[in-house]
ROROZA-597345 format. One line per 2 residues: number of its first residue (from 1); their letters; for each residue x, y, z of N, C-alpha, C, O. Coordinates in pm, 1 decimal, m for minus. Example, Ala and Ser with C-alpha at 12.3 -4.5 7.8 and 13.67 -1.06 7.14 Angstrom:
2
1> AS> 1319.0 m569.0 780.0 1230.0 m450.0 780.0 1320.0 m330.0 780.0 1423.6 m331.9 846.5 | 1285.0 m225.0 708.0 1367.0 m106.0 714.0 1290.0 3.0 787.0 1340.9 113.8 803.9
//
This chain:
109
1> XX> 6424.1 m5462.5 26573.4 6413.7 m5590.7 26495.2 6482.5 m5648.3 26395.3 6528.3 m5598.6 26292.4 | 6486.0 m5789.8 26447.9 6581.3 m5905.5 26352.7 6472.4 m5944.1 26190.1 6355.9 m5974.6 26164.8
3> XX> 6575.3 m5923.2 26130.4 6489.5 m5953.2 25957.3 6503.1 m6082.6 25959.1 6412.9 m6138.3 25896.5 | 6591.2 m6163.8 26012.9 6615.0 m6276.5 25959.5 6521.3 m6398.4 26087.5 6535.0 m6519.2 26107.2
5> XX> 6427.4 m6291.6 26152.3 6335.3 m6367.8 26266.6 6207.9 m6438.4 26249.4 6103.4 m6374.5 26237.9 | 6210.0 m6534.0 26247.6 6051.3 m6620.0 26152.8 5926.2 m6560.3 26275.3 5809.3 m6591.1 26252.2
7> XX> 5952.6 m6489.7 26381.6 5843.2 m6442.9 26459.5 5829.2 m6258.4 26437.6 5728.1 m6188.8 26427.4 | 5926.9 m6233.3 26436.7 5880.7 m6108.4 26408.3 5831.0 m6082.6 26274.9 5764.4 m5983.4 26245.1
9> XX> 5868.2 m6182.0 26189.2 5823.7 m6133.1 26029.2 5651.8 m6212.2 25974.7 5585.1 m6193.2 25872.9 | 5627.0 m6306.5 26101.5 5503.4 m6342.7 26078.3 5428.4 m6258.9 26180.2 5310.4 m6263.0 26145.4
11> XX> 5443.5 m6169.0 26313.3 5420.1 m6074.8 26346.4 5371.4 m5962.9 26246.3 5257.9 m5915.8 26240.0 | 5491.4 m5927.4 26162.2 5495.2 m5753.1 26074.9 5333.2 m5863.0 25982.2 5223.0 m5813.0 26004.7
13> XX> 5333.0 m5929.9 25936.4 5232.3 m6027.0 25846.6 5090.0 m6003.0 25954.7 4991.6 m5930.1 25941.9 | 5125.7 m6087.4 26049.6 4968.2 m6059.5 26153.6 4895.6 m5934.1 26137.8 4772.5 m5931.0 26135.2
15> XX> 5035.4 m5737.0 26117.5 5013.0 m5630.2 26154.7 4966.9 m5596.1 26048.9 4895.2 m5498.5 26070.9 | 4967.1 m5629.9 25908.6 4932.6 m5617.8 25796.9 4770.5 m5667.1 25815.4 4673.0 m5594.8 25794.8
17> XX> 4767.8 m5802.0 25857.5 4616.7 m5818.5 25911.2 4517.3 m5774.3 25969.5 4395.7 m5792.6 25963.3 | 4600.1 m5700.9 26039.2 4514.7 m5673.0 26153.7 4477.0 m5533.6 26101.5 4362.2 m5489.1 26105.1
19> XX> 4601.9 m5457.5 26044.5 4595.0 m5345.7 25934.0 4461.5 m5304.9 25909.0 4378.1 m5219.0 25937.7 | 4485.9 m5433.5 25824.9 4325.5 m5422.6 25697.3 4174.8 m5479.8 25762.6 4061.8 m5448.8 25724.8
21> XX> 4201.3 m5543.0 25837.4 4088.2 m5612.1 25958.7 4029.3 m5744.8 25856.7 3915.7 m5789.7 25841.2 | 4196.2 m5792.7 25781.8 4112.9 m5916.3 25699.0 4035.9 m6018.1 25748.6 3945.2 m6077.6 25690.3
23> XX> 4085.5 m6037.9 25881.6 3930.3 m6146.9 25959.0 3836.4 m6127.7 25941.5 3753.7 m6217.4 25925.4 | 3800.9 m5968.6 25935.8 3645.0 m5948.2 25913.6 3593.6 m5905.8 25801.2 3473.0 m5883.0 25792.2
25> XX> 3692.2 m5886.5 25682.7 3636.2 m5822.4 25572.8 3687.4 m5912.2 25445.8 3717.4 m5870.3 25334.0 | 3689.5 m6054.1 25495.9 3690.5 m6158.7 25394.3 3881.9 m6157.3 25314.1 3900.6 m6206.5 25202.8
27> XX> 3961.1 m6114.3 25369.8 4090.7 m6092.3 25359.2 4158.8 m6254.3 25358.6 4231.4 m6295.9 25268.3 | 4102.2 m6363.2 25525.1 4145.5 m6403.9 25570.8 4052.5 m6544.3 25491.5 4063.4 m6662.4 25524.8
29> XX> 3978.8 m6499.1 25400.8 3855.4 m6630.6 25324.7 3994.6 m6725.6 25252.9 4077.2 m6660.3 25189.1 | 4010.8 m6846.9 25263.7 4099.7 m6909.6 25193.1 4095.2 m6989.9 25034.5 4185.8 m7056.9 24984.9
31> XX> 3972.0 m6961.8 24980.8 3958.4 m6974.0 24835.3 3984.5 m6863.5 24768.3 4030.7 m6871.0 24654.5 | 3946.8 m6684.9 24857.2 4023.2 m6618.8 24812.1 4158.7 m6561.4 24774.5 4210.4 m6510.6 24675.0
33> XX> 4201.3 m6600.3 24930.1 4388.8 m6655.0 24940.5 4456.3 m6750.2 24795.7 4564.1 m6719.4 24744.7 | 4372.6 m6863.4 24747.3 4422.8 m6947.8 24717.9 4431.4 m6893.6 24510.0 4504.0 m6919.4 24414.0
35> XX> 4313.0 m6814.0 24537.1 4306.2 m6727.6 24397.1 4436.9 m6626.7 24379.2 4494.3 m6598.1 24274.2 | 4452.9 m6602.0 24453.1 4610.1 m6485.4 24519.3 4728.9 m6520.7 24501.0 4817.7 m6452.2 24450.1
37> XX> 4736.1 m6619.7 24537.8 4850.5 m6771.9 24522.0 4828.7 m6780.8 24382.3 4923.5 m6727.7 24324.5 | 4759.1 m6817.6 24317.3 4781.1 m6805.9 24152.1 4822.4 m6714.2 24102.7 4927.3 m6697.2 24040.5
39> XX> 4722.0 m6631.5 24133.3 4823.7 m6496.3 24093.8 4947.6 m6486.2 24094.3 5012.3 m6478.7 23989.8 | 4989.4 m6484.8 24187.4 5116.4 m6419.9 24226.5 5187.1 m6520.0 24159.7 5267.6 m6470.1 24081.0
41> XX> 5188.5 m6681.0 24161.1 5249.8 m6776.3 24071.1 5290.2 m6741.8 23869.0 5383.6 m6767.2 23793.0 | 5154.8 m6672.8 23859.0 5152.6 m6614.2 23778.2 5245.5 m6506.9 23707.3 5294.9 m6502.1 23594.6
43> XX> 5250.2 m6416.1 23826.1 5351.0 m6308.4 23812.1 5517.2 m6332.2 23802.6 5611.6 m6283.6 23740.4 | 5491.2 m6451.6 23916.9 5645.2 m6524.7 23973.5 5689.6 m6618.7 23782.9 5810.0 m6626.7 23758.6
45> XX> 5602.8 m6669.7 23686.9 5620.8 m6730.2 23572.7 5659.6 m6612.1 23458.5 5746.3 m6622.3 23371.7 | 5550.6 m6470.9 23489.0 5610.9 m6353.2 23378.6 5733.1 m6333.7 23414.9 5800.7 m6311.1 23314.5
47> XX> 5801.5 m6331.0 23520.7 5901.2 m6227.8 23509.9 6046.0 m6348.8 23517.9 6165.0 m6325.8 23539.5 | 5977.4 m6473.2 23491.9 6093.7 m6561.3 23441.0 6114.2 m6580.3 23272.0 6217.9 m6588.1 23206.2
49> XX> 5958.3 m6584.7 23226.5 5954.2 m6636.1 23130.1 5968.1 m6499.4 23046.5 5984.8 m6542.3 22932.4 | 5969.9 m6397.1 23040.8 5999.1 m6231.1 23013.6 6114.5 m6159.1 23037.9 6115.9 m6041.7 23000.8
51> XX> 6244.0 m6220.9 23111.0 6390.2 m6234.9 23132.9 6391.2 m6090.2 23231.4 6479.6 m6005.0 23222.3 | 6251.4 m6080.4 23344.7 6242.0 m5928.0 23407.5 6354.9 m5932.2 23495.2 6399.3 m6041.6 23530.1
53> XX> 6415.1 m5806.4 23541.6 6567.1 m5815.4 23610.1 6488.4 m5918.7 23797.1 6369.8 m5926.1 23829.1 | 6639.8 m5990.8 23893.5 6605.4 m6046.7 23941.0 6549.8 m6021.2 24081.2 6519.7 m6094.0 24175.9
55> XX> 6547.3 m5847.0 24050.1 6463.3 m5757.8 24133.6 6284.7 m5791.7 24148.6 6211.7 m5787.3 24247.6 | 6269.0 m5810.4 24069.7 6141.9 m5879.3 24026.9 6110.6 m5939.7 24071.9 6000.7 m5932.8 24127.1
57> XX> 6192.1 m6043.2 24077.0 6150.6 m6185.6 24073.1 6156.6 m6187.0 24229.4 6063.6 m6233.3 24295.5 | 6253.8 m6141.7 24278.4 6259.6 m6118.3 24439.5 6116.5 m6081.5 24498.6 6040.1 m6143.9 24572.1
59> XX> 6107.3 m5915.9 24419.2 5940.0 m5909.9 24493.7 5829.2 m5972.8 24450.1 5724.0 m5948.3 24509.3 | 5829.1 m6065.5 24339.4 5699.2 m6190.8 24303.9 5693.4 m6258.7 24431.5 5589.6 m6264.0 24497.5
61> XX> 5819.4 m6318.5 24472.9 5779.4 m6462.9 24513.8 5819.8 m6380.9 24705.9 5766.2 m6426.6 24806.9 | 5904.0 m6280.3 24708.3 5860.2 m6211.8 24878.5 5666.7 m6147.7 24876.7 5606.3 m6110.1 24977.2
63> XX> 5619.4 m6152.3 24759.7 5431.2 m6157.3 24762.5 5355.2 m6260.6 24819.4 5269.0 m6282.1 24904.5 | 5457.0 m6339.6 24696.7 5336.2 m6528.0 24735.0 5382.8 m6570.7 24882.9 5296.2 m6607.9 24962.1
65> XX> 5522.4 m6566.1 24923.2 5605.2 m6602.8 25056.7 5446.2 m6524.3 25201.6 5374.3 m6574.0 25288.3 | 5472.9 m6367.5 25135.1 5371.7 m6314.9 25285.2 5270.0 m6332.0 25254.5 5182.8 m6273.2 25318.4
67> XX> 5214.8 m6454.7 25098.9 5053.1 m6457.7 25149.6 5045.5 m6652.5 25166.7 4947.5 m6725.4 25181.9 | 5174.2 m6681.6 25157.0 5188.0 m6864.6 25233.0 5160.4 m6801.2 25375.8 5056.9 m6838.3 25431.1
69> XX> 5252.0 m6697.9 25450.7 5217.5 m6655.8 25628.0 5042.6 m6582.2 25650.8 4961.7 m6592.8 25743.0 | 5040.0 m6533.9 25564.6 4904.3 m6510.0 25570.7 4801.1 m6569.7 25591.9 4710.4 m6540.8 25669.9
71> XX> 4816.0 m6692.8 25492.7 4763.5 m6837.5 25468.4 4783.1 m6905.4 25610.3 4685.0 m6949.7 25670.1 | 4908.9 m6913.1 25662.9 4884.1 m6990.4 25817.9 4837.8 m6911.9 25897.8 4824.5 m6976.8 26001.5
73> XX> 4796.0 m6785.1 25918.3 4757.6 m6731.8 26008.2 4593.7 m6760.1 26000.7 4534.2 m6772.0 26107.8 | 4515.5 m6771.7 25868.4 4426.6 m6698.0 25807.9 4375.9 m6828.9 25904.0 4301.6 m6812.5 26000.8
75> XX> 4439.0 m6989.2 25852.5 4408.2 m7096.0 25908.8 4382.8 m7196.6 26003.6 4312.5 m7294.7 26027.7 | 4526.4 m7083.8 26070.7 4550.8 m7103.0 26224.6 4657.3 m7205.7 26227.4 4646.9 m7273.6 26329.5
77> XX> 4785.3 m7251.9 26129.1 4860.1 m7348.4 26179.7 4987.7 m7291.3 26177.6 5020.1 m7186.0 26122.6 | 5066.8 m7378.2 26249.7 5208.2 m7328.3 26240.9 5315.8 m7355.3 26144.9 5390.0 m7452.6 26157.8
79> XX> 5325.5 m7270.8 26048.8 5394.7 m7281.5 25927.6 5575.5 m7342.5 25936.2 5657.5 m7412.4 25876.6 | 5554.8 m7244.8 26071.3 5716.3 m7279.1 26053.6 5712.5 m7450.9 26130.9 5773.8 m7542.2 26075.7
81> XX> 5654.3 m7468.4 26226.5 5678.8 m7622.8 26231.6 5635.1 m7773.9 26102.9 5667.7 m7892.5 26100.6 | 5560.5 m7698.2 26024.7 5475.6 m7750.3 25879.3 5627.8 m7748.8 25812.0 5669.5 m7860.4 25780.9
83> XX> 5729.0 m7619.3 25782.0 5833.9 m7615.8 25694.8 5903.7 m7770.8 25726.5 5897.2 m7867.1 25650.1 | 6000.0 m7765.8 25915.6 6068.0 m7807.8 25936.3 6047.3 m7979.6 25914.5 6138.0 m8058.0 25886.9
85> XX> 5864.0 m8022.5 25940.5 5865.4 m8128.6 25986.6 5871.6 m8186.2 25807.2 5892.9 m8305.8 25787.6 | 5850.1 m8085.4 25679.1 5819.8 m8119.8 25542.2 5990.0 m8161.5 25515.8 6026.4 m8259.6 25451.0
87> XX> 6088.5 m8054.3 25587.8 6165.4 m8047.2 25484.8 6264.1 m8171.8 25583.7 6377.0 m8186.1 25536.6 | 6241.0 m8241.4 25683.8 6244.0 m8318.9 25771.0 6222.3 m8485.1 25594.0 6271.4 m8518.3 25486.2
89> XX> 6137.0 m8514.3 25673.3 6065.6 m8586.8 25515.8 6134.0 m8617.9 25354.8 6169.3 m8716.9 25290.8 | 6126.0 m8408.2 25326.5 6200.3 m8479.6 25178.9 6333.0 m8520.1 25158.4 6376.1 m8589.8 25066.5
91> XX> 6402.1 m8463.4 25265.3 6566.5 m8488.6 25270.8 6595.3 m8677.4 25272.3 6693.1 m8745.7 25241.6 | 6475.5 m8706.6 25316.9 6511.3 m8869.4 25295.0 6433.6 m8926.3 25160.5 6418.8 m9048.0 25149.4
93> XX> 6378.3 m8826.1 25046.8 6380.2 m8914.9 24939.7 6491.0 m8881.4 24859.6 6572.3 m8789.7 24872.0 | 6477.2 m9004.6 24743.5 6536.8 m9016.5 24665.2 6527.0 m8926.4 24587.2 6422.2 m8863.0 24599.4
95> XX> 6657.9 m8861.6 24436.4 6613.8 m8854.2 24302.5 6640.6 m8926.2 24188.1 6718.5 m9015.5 24154.8 | 6545.6 m8855.1 24133.6 6582.7 m8945.7 23986.8 6594.3 m8825.7 23789.6 6493.1 m8760.4 23764.0
97> XX> 6657.6 m8821.3 23734.8 6617.0 m8730.2 23636.9 6521.0 m8805.9 23574.1 6504.5 m8926.7 23556.8 | 6456.6 m8697.2 23541.4 6303.0 m8708.2 23454.0 6296.6 m8605.6 23322.4 6278.6 m8485.2 23340.6
99> XX> 6314.6 m8668.6 23171.7 6344.4 m8529.3 23064.5 6423.1 m8456.6 23143.2 6385.9 m8367.1 23219.2 | 6544.8 m8498.8 23123.5 6632.4 m8412.8 23163.6 6657.1 m8289.3 23227.8 6734.1 m8197.3 23200.1
101> XX> 6537.3 m8314.5 23362.7 6529.8 m8284.6 23494.2 6507.2 m8353.3 23593.2 6423.2 m8443.3 23592.3 | 6614.1 m8306.9 23746.1 6626.7 m8341.0 23857.5 6402.7 m8361.7 23900.1 6310.8 m8286.0 23868.6
103> XX> 6401.2 m8471.2 23964.0 6278.5 m8463.6 24053.8 6336.2 m8501.3 24176.6 6453.8 m8537.9 24178.7 | 6256.0 m8496.2 24297.6 6268.8 m8526.0 24379.4 6127.1 m8545.3 24449.2 6082.9 m8449.0 24511.8
105> XX> 6055.8 m8657.8 24443.5 5926.2 m8667.6 24471.1 5911.7 m8803.0 24516.9 6009.3 m8876.3 24500.6 | 5801.1 m8854.1 24575.2 5731.3 m8952.7 24637.7 5683.4 m9101.8 24503.5 5579.2 m9161.0 24475.7
107> XX> 5812.1 m9107.0 24459.7 5778.3 m9205.0 24288.6 5662.6 m9289.2 24319.6 5669.7 m9308.7 24441.0 | 5570.2 m9343.1 24277.6 5510.3 m9437.0 24277.4 5542.0 m9547.4 24131.5 5487.2 m9518.0 24025.3
109> X> 5628.0 m9665.1 24139.1 5679.4 m9712.7 24005.1 5557.6 m9819.0 24002.1 5544.7 m9895.5 23906.5
//
């Protein structure tokens, strides 16, 4: 096993979906998955705002990442390709300081 392999990570998430039969038991329903992602974002926020250890933050981020990968499985799209396509786009963007924080966005004046 190569822990840095996207293919192996995706296969592990697919195996998790298969083990629990997500396809036939509602686990791949997209509205449900969005609710789970919102829940995980709340847990990530709690780690930061409550000063929890970085290990707890890492675990919550991993939960969200697994959900994102599972959403790609459920919706049948290539997240790896979309990641690289989006990185290419955002690398072309300019940044601005907004209220003391850097923002990289498609600014509309």
